[in-house]
C-alpha positions in Angstrom: 75.1 -87.5 14.8 73.4 -88.9 11.6 71.6 -92.1 11.5 68.8 -93.5 9.3 66.2 -92.1 11.7 67.5 -88.9 13.4 69.6 -85.9 12.9 70.8 -83.6 15.7 73.8 -81.6 16.2 74.4 -80.5 12.6 73.3 -77.4 10.7 69.7 -76.7 10.4 70.1 -76.6 6.6 71.1 -80.2 6.5 68.2 -81.2 8.7 65.7 -79.4 6.6 67.1 -80.9 3.4 66.7 -84.4 4.8 63.2 -83.5 6.1 62.2 -82.6 2.6 62.8 -86.0 1.3 61.5 -88.3 4.0 65.0 -89.4 4.8 64.5 -89.1 8.5 61.6 -89.8 10.9 61.8 -86.4 12.7 64.1 -83.4 12.9 65.0 -80.7 15.3 67.0 -77.6 14.8 68.1 -75.0 17.3 69.0 -71.5 16.2 68.5 -72.3 12.5 70.7 -70.7 9.9 70.4 -70.7 6.1 66.9 -72.2 6.2 64.4 -70.4 4.0 60.6 -70.2 3.9 60.7 -72.2 0.7 62.7 -75.0 2.5 60.0 -75.2 5.2 57.2 -75.4 2.6 58.8 -78.7 1.5 59.2 -80.4 4.9 57.5 -83.9 5.0 58.4 -85.1 8.5 57.7 -83.9 12.0 59.9 -80.9 12.8 60.8 -79.0 15.9 62.3 -75.6 15.6 63.9 -74.0 18.6 64.8 -70.4 18.0 66.5 -67.6 19.9 64.9 -64.2 20.7 68.2 -62.5 19.7 69.2 -63.9 16.4 70.2 -62.1 13.2 70.5 -65.3 11.2 66.9 -66.4 12.1 65.0 -63.6 13.9 61.8 -64.4 15.7 59.8 -63.0 12.8 61.3 -65.6 10.4 60.7 -68.4 13.0 57.0 -67.3 13.2 56.8 -67.6 9.4 58.1 -71.1 9.6 55.5 -71.9 12.3 52.7 -70.5 10.1 53.8 -72.6 7.2 54.1 -75.8 9.3 50.7 -75.1 10.9 49.1 -75.1 7.4 50.5 -78.6 6.8 48.0 -80.9 8.6 50.1 -84.0 7.7 53.3 -82.6 9.3 53.5 -82.3 13.1 55.6 -79.3 14.3 56.8 -77.7 17.5 58.1 -74.2 17.4 59.5 -72.3 20.4 61.4 -69.1 20.7 63.6 -68.8 23.8 63.5 -65.4 25.4 66.7 -63.6 26.3 69.1 -65.9 24.4 71.1 -65.4 21.2 72.1 -67.5 18.2 74.0 -70.5 19.4 72.6 -70.5 23.0 72.3 -74.3 23.2 76.1 -74.9 22.6 77.8 -71.6 23.5 77.1 -70.4 27.0 78.8 -69.8 30.2 78.1 -72.5 32.8 78.3 -69.8 35.4 75.2 -68.0 33.8 72.3 -69.8 35.4 69.7 -68.4 32.9 71.9 -69.5 30.0 72.3 -73.0 31.4 68.6 -73.2 32.1 67.7 -72.2 28.5 70.2 -74.6 27.0 69.0 -77.5 29.2 65.4 -76.7 28.3 66.1 -76.8 24.6 68.0 -80.1 24.9 65.1 -81.5 26.9 62.6 -80.3 24.2 64.8 -81.9 21.5 65.1 -85.2 23.3 61.3 -85.3 24.0 60.6 -84.6 20.3 62.8 -87.5 19.2 61.3 -89.8 21.8 57.9 -89.0 20.4 58.8 -90.1 16.9 61.8 -92.4 16.9 61.1 -95.7 18.6 
């Protein structure tokens, strides 16, 4: 969904591009792909990054780099969380019979909604 204030449910690369130009009030991305350290350096709006412990596209080490960059930007609020035991795509591709997978996805969705509720009024 894209509106003048929020972006959720599209690729992280699109979210980060919008966040670089103040085109949104806040952004969230889960299991980011194709986002670079240089992209994160240019972020201008509050950003939440929800990563997976098992992710070749965005391994935890890269997510930690993103977190360090955002922490050094006092004018940009950030929330970074790495979900243990899940892999890339865990928020949308999981078995509803797997209780742990359902719990992780629901927690990520809750975190995203709370992030937007904080900034989009």
